N, C-alpha and C positions, 0 to 999 in steps of 0.2 A: 504494500500500500504506500502511495506516495504522499509526502507532506507538501501542501501547496500554500504558498504565501499569496494571499488574496490581493488583487490589484484592481484599481479603478481605471479602466482603459476605455478609450473611444475607438469605435470601429468605423473606418471610412474605406469603402471598397468600391471597385469599379462595377458598373451595372452589367449584369449578365445580358446575353443577347435577347432572350425572350422577355417581353415586358407587356404589361397590361396598361392600356390607355385609361387614365383616370379623368383627365380634363383635356378638352380640345377647344380652342377658340380661334377662329379665323376672321371673325367680325363681318363676314359677308352678308349676314342678315341685317346689318345696320344697327346692331346693338352691341353693348359690351358684354352681354351675358355669355357665360355664367359668372363673369367677374363684374365688379362695380368700382366706382371711384372711391379713393381713400385719401385723406390728408394726413401728412406728418409735418411737424413743426408749426410755424405760424405764417399767416398770409394767405392770399388767394391762390387757388389752383383750379385746374380743370382736367377732366378726362372725358374723351368723346370719340365717336367713330367718325372718320373722315373718308370721303369717297376717292377712289382712283389713285391713292398715294402708296398703296401696298407694293411690295417688290414685284408682284405680277400684275399691277395695275388695278387691283381690286381694293375694297375698303380695308382699312387698318385702324388701329387705335392711336390717338394722339394724347400724350400726357404732358401737361404744361404746368410749370411753376411760374406764377405771375408776380411773386414778391421775393426779395432776397432771402428771407428765412423760410420760405414755403418749401414743402416737400409733397410730392404727388405720386400716387401709385394706382394701379388697378389690382384688386384683391378679391379673394373669396374664402369662405370657410371650407375646411377639408377635414375628413376623418382619416387619420393615419393609423397604420398598423405597425406596432413595435417590431423592429428588426428587419423591415422590408427596405429595399433600396429604392429611393425616389429620385427621378431625374426631371428637371424642368428644362425645356428647350424652347427658344423663341428667336425671332429676328428683330433687330433693332437698329435704328440710325438716328443721328441728330438732324433736326430740321435745318439748323445752320451751325457751322463750326463743329465743335466737339461737345460731347456730353458724357456724363457718368451714369451708368445704369446698373442696378443690382436686382437680385431676386431673393425671396425668402421662402423656405420650407421649414416649418417649425419642428426641429429635431431636438430641442433642448430638454435636458433632464437635470434639474438643479441638484437633485440628491446625488447623482453620479458625476456631476460637474462635466458633462459632455459639452461640446462646443455649441454655440448658438446656430440657428438655422440661416443666418445671413450669409450670403455669398459675397466674396470680394467684389468691389466695383469693377466693371468693365468699361473701358473707354470706347466710344463709338464716334465715328465721323459721319459724313454725309452719304456714305455708301452703306448699303445694308450689310449687317454682320450677323452671322449665326452664333448664338450663345447657348451653351449647354453646361449644366452643373448637376452633379449627383451627390447624394448623401444617404447614409443609412439611418433610418429613423430610430431613435432610442427612447421615445416617450410613448407613443401609441394612444393618442386621444384626438379630439377635434380642435384644430387650431387654424391659423391662416396660411395662405399661400399668396404671394404677390410678385408683381414686377414693378419696379420703382424708378422714377426719374430723380436723380440726386444732384442735378445741376439746374441753374436758372435757365429759363427758356423751355423749349419743347423737344420731345423725342417722339418718334413713331415706332410702334411695336406691332408685330403681326405673327400669326401662326404659333400661338402659345400651346405647347403640349406638355402635360405632366404624366409621366408613366411610373408604374411601380412594378417591381420584380423581386423575386426571392434573392437573398444574399446569404453568404455563410452566417450561421446563427440566426437565420431569418425567422424560423418557425419555433415558437415557444410551445413545445409538445406537452407541457404540463397544463396549459391553459384549458379551462373548462370548455370554452368554445371549440376546442379541438378534441374534445372527448376525454380530457383528464378527469380522473375520479380521486378526490381527496380523502384522506383518512388520518387518524392520529391514535396514539396509544390511549389517550384519555382527553377529556375536555374540562377546563375550569368552568365553574358555574356560569351559565348563560352564554358562554362562547359557542361558536359554530364552526363547522369545517369549511364553509364556502369561501372565506377570505384567503385560504391557502392558495387558490388558483383562480380567483375571479377576475384577474387582470388589472386590479386597482392596487398599484404599488403604494399609493397614498390616498386614503379616504379622508375627506375633510368634513363630512357630515357629523351629526350629533349622535348617531347610533354606534356606540363603541363596539358592538358585536360585529360590525362590518369592517372595522379597522384591521383586525388581526385575529389569529387563532392562538389560544393559550391552552396548554395542557394543565392537568392537575399539578398542584405544588406538592411534590413528594421527593424524598431522597431515593430516587430510582432513575434508571434510564428513561428518556422520553424520545419520542419520534413523531414526525409528521411526514406524510408521503403523498405522492400522486402516481397513480397507475394510468397507462395509456391504452388505447384500444388495440394496439399491436406493437411490435418492436420498432424502435426508432434508433437512428444513429445519434449518440450523445457524446459530448466532450466538454460540456460546461454547464454548471448549475449556478443560478443567481438567487440569493436569499435576501429579501428585504425584511428587516427586523422591525418589531413593534416599536412605536414611539408614543410616549405619553408625557405631557407636561414639559416639553422641551428636552426630554432625555430619551435616548434609544436603549433598547434592552437586547443587545446582541449577545449570543452565546459566546462564552470565552473559549470553549472547546466544542467541536462537533465533527462528525464524520458524514460523508456523502456515500450512500449505498445505492447500487443500481440493481434492478430486478432482471437478472440474466437467466433466462429459462424459468425455473421454479424457485431459484435461490436469490436471496438478497446478498449481494457481494459488495464489500467495502472497496471503494475506488479512490478515495481521497480523504484527507483530514485537514482541518484548519484550526488555527489558534488566533484569537482576536484579543490581544493584550489590552487594548483600549476600545471603548464603545465605538461602533461604526454603524452607519445607516444601512449599508449594503455590503454583503460578502459575495465575491465572484470566485468560484472555485473551478479550475480547469483540470482536466485529466485526459489520459489517452482515450481516443475514441473507441466506443464499443457499442454493440447492439443491445438495447435494453427495452423493457416494457414498463419501466417505472423508476422513480427516484425517491429516496428516503433520506431525510435529514435526521441524524441520530445524535442526541446529546447525552453524554455519560452522566452518572449521578454527580450533582453539584457543578455541572459544566455550564450552567446558564449565566446570565449577566451577574455582575457583582452585586447588584441590588436584589435580584431574584434568582439566585443560583440553582434552585430546585424546580424551576419552571421554564419550559420552552415556549417562547412567545414570538410568533412569526407573522409578518404581514403578507408575504407573498413568496411563493417558490416558483422559479422559472427553470426550464430545462431545454438546452439547445444541443 
């Protein structure tokens, strides 16, 4: 069994060839839909469809900043899936001179300190330029996507396409939506199994039973697990620990076991000397039909060493 030092890492990977089109906007119908105008900063701005100015002589979008501190974009709400690779591609040019254009696909996860979804500015001149960026989404909820004019004056934008595709670690096989079944050795009063794999790394509502799953408080081994509908290739498990009152309750010692055939096999162990919000445990890839987090007696958090308290388990 290997000892793993947990790391907080960002994954940024190239988009695989096969991709699903999520958004497509060519503005030929004379509207900005499915996007709409959005203002950033201060001052007047405009976003509209203009005829005959697109790269092929068809309509396109014009995004204009009308004041020195104004910022303008066209944007829309999107539902992202955690771990999928998203690519935004569009054509852009300055109406006059040069301009700076950027895009946004919200991939941020403040708990893991992943990078923001803003792409670096691209400079465009008066000739049409194809712009493409890809990121792997690390959050997995509904946020914005946009294309933004970061310069005074106007830019033209056309043929916006956003695609999504699987990437390494793209599918969280533990997720309930993918057929994962949660279980635990025991449950603390009023707690439930569903938070183990409901997809909510952070629940901000008032119902404490949706925030995390807690086992009974006892001087004994504890475990939580998720079994899958079939075997999956696994090489990484992510554990989000319970948080209450500004403190996190990460286990000081725990093991990751995988269900290989009919047997739970230990594949990695981890030690968290200080409280952490998230533990990422990597191990050699294997085929398994479930994952289990096992905490030895007294291996819980310093404040609650005899209780295993988990907000979410993910398996990739």
